[in-house]
C-alpha positions in Angstrom: 0.0 0.0 0.0 1.6 2.9 -1.1 1.0 6.1 0.6 -0.5 4.4 3.5 -4.0 4.3 2.0 -6.2 1.5 3.2 -8.8 0.5 0.7 -11.2 -0.8 3.4 -11.1 2.5 5.1 -11.9 4.3 1.9 -14.7 1.9 1.2 -16.0 2.4 4.7 -15.8 6.2 4.3 -17.7 5.9 1.0 -20.3 3.7 2.6 -20.6 6.1 5.5 -21.0 9.0 3.0 -23.7 7.1 1.1 -25.6 6.3 4.3 -25.2 9.9 5.4 -26.4 11.3 2.0 -29.3 8.8 2.0 -30.3 9.7 5.5 -30.1 13.4 4.9 -32.1 13.0 1.8 -34.8 11.1 3.7 -34.7 13.3 6.7 -34.1 16.8 5.2 -34.4 17.0 1.4 -37.7 15.1 1.0 -39.6 17.1 3.7 -38.2 20.4 2.4 -39.1 19.5 -1.2 -42.6 18.4 0.0 -43.0 21.7 2.0 -41.9 23.7 -1.0 -44.3 21.9 -3.3 -47.2 22.4 -0.9 -46.4 26.0 -0.5 -46.2 26.5 -4.2 -49.5 24.7 -4.6 -51.1 26.9 -1.9 -49.8 30.1 -3.6 -51.2 28.9 -7.0 -54.6 28.3 -5.3 -54.5 31.7 -3.7 -53.6 33.3 -7.0 -56.6 31.5 -8.6 -58.9 32.6 -5.8 -57.6 36.1 -6.1 -58.3 36.2 -9.8 -61.9 34.9 -9.1 -62.3 37.5 -6.4 -61.0 40.2 -8.8 -63.5 39.2 -11.5 -66.3 39.1 -8.9 -65.2 42.5 -7.7 -65.3 43.9 -11.2 -68.7 42.4 -11.8 -70.1 43.7 -8.5 -68.6 47.1 -9.1 -70.2 47.4 -12.6 -73.5 46.2 -11.1 -73.2 48.8 -8.3 -72.4 51.6 -10.7 -75.4 50.6 -13.0 -77.7 50.6 -9.9 -76.2 53.9 -8.8 -76.9 55.5 -12.1 -80.5 54.0 -12.2 -81.0 55.3 -8.6 -79.8 58.8 -9.5 -82.1 58.9 -12.5 -85.0 57.6 -10.5 -84.2 60.2 -7.8 -84.0 63.0 -10.3 -87.4 61.9 -11.8 -88.9 61.8 -8.4 -87.6 65.2 -7.5 -89.0 66.7 -10.7 -92.4 65.0 -10.0 -92.3 66.3 -6.4 -91.6 69.8 -7.7 -94.5 69.6 -10.2 -96.8 68.3 -7.4 -95.7 71.1 -5.1 -96.3 73.7 -7.8 -99.8 72.3 -8.5 -100.6 72.3 -4.8 -99.3 75.9 -4.5 -101.3 77.0 -7.5 -104.5 75.4 -6.2 -103.9 77.0 -2.8 -103.4 80.4 -4.4 -106.4 80.0 -6.6 -108.6 79.0 -3.6 -107.2 81.9 -1.6 -108.0 84.3 -4.4 -111.5 82.9 -4.7 -112.0 83.3 -0.9 -110.6 86.8 -1.0 -112.9 87.7 -3.9 -115.9 86.3 -2.0 -114.9 88.2 1.1 -114.5 91.4 -0.8 -117.9 90.8 -2.6 -119.6 90.2 0.7 -118.0 93.3 2.2 -119.1 95.4 -0.7 -122.7 94.1 -0.4 -122.6 94.7 3.3 -121.3 98.2 2.7 -124.0 98.8 0.1 -126.8 97.6 2.5 -125.3 99.8 5.3 -125.2 102.7 2.9 -128.9 102.2 2.0 -129.9 101.9 5.6 -128.0 105.1 6.5 -129.7 106.9 3.5 -133.1 105.5 4.5 -132.7 106.6 8.1 -131.4 110.0 7.0 -134.4 110.4 4.7 -136.7 109.4 7.5 -135.2 111.9 9.8 -135.3 114.6 7.1 -138.9 113.7 6.4 -139.7 113.9 10.2 -137.9 117.3 10.3 -139.8 118.5 7.3 -143.1 117.4 8.8 -142.3 118.9 12.1 -141.3 122.1 10.5 -144.4 122.0 8.3 -146.6 121.5 11.4 -144.9 124.3 13.1 -145.5 126.5 10.1 -149.0 125.4 9.7 -149.8 126.0 13.2 -148.2 129.5 13.1 -149.4 130.6 9.7 -151.9 128.4 8.0 -152.8 129.8 4.7 -154.3 127.8 1.8 -151.3 128.5 -0.5 -148.8 127.6 2.1 -150.7 124.3 2.9 -150.8 123.4 -0.8 -147.0 124.0 -1.2 -146.2 121.9 1.8 -148.4 119.0 0.6 -146.7 119.2 -2.8 -143.2 119.1 -1.2 -144.3 116.1 0.9 -145.6 114.2 -2.2 -142.4 114.9 -4.1 -140.3 113.6 -1.2 -142.4 110.5 -0.9 -142.1 109.9 -4.7 -138.3 110.2 -4.5 -138.2 107.7 -1.6 -140.3 105.1 -3.5 -138.2 105.5 -6.6 -135.0 104.9 -4.7 -136.5 101.8 -3.1 -137.6 100.5 -6.5 -134.1 101.1 -7.9 -132.5 99.0 -5.1 -134.8 96.1 -5.7 
């Protein structure tokens, strides 16, 4: 044996190396490879799920935006209809208020006209009483046939005026 190399020792070292490599492969390499494969598979599943979620998100977002546009259009239409309804109600209220005001004014004018007629009638009655009183006084003081005739004529004219006013009112 040259160089002092023992073949048995070399073979034993080689066998020892093969056993060590085989053991390490079984103990370390296979579990690490299995772990890496499982991890890679899990990442691929997550990526697939993320794609599905992204597509679902896009679909839901488009659906939401379509619903939002439809809702805004519906809201705008409802607002326009509400404004129209409010304008109609306001117009009806104003018209009824004007009609009530016209009725109140008409009634007030009629009441004022009646009151005016009553005042004129009472004034004419008082004037007539004053004239009669004055005529009686005059007759009692100076009773001449000409004067009596003039007083009767004045009384008849006054009575005719009174009846003509009453007929005009009716």
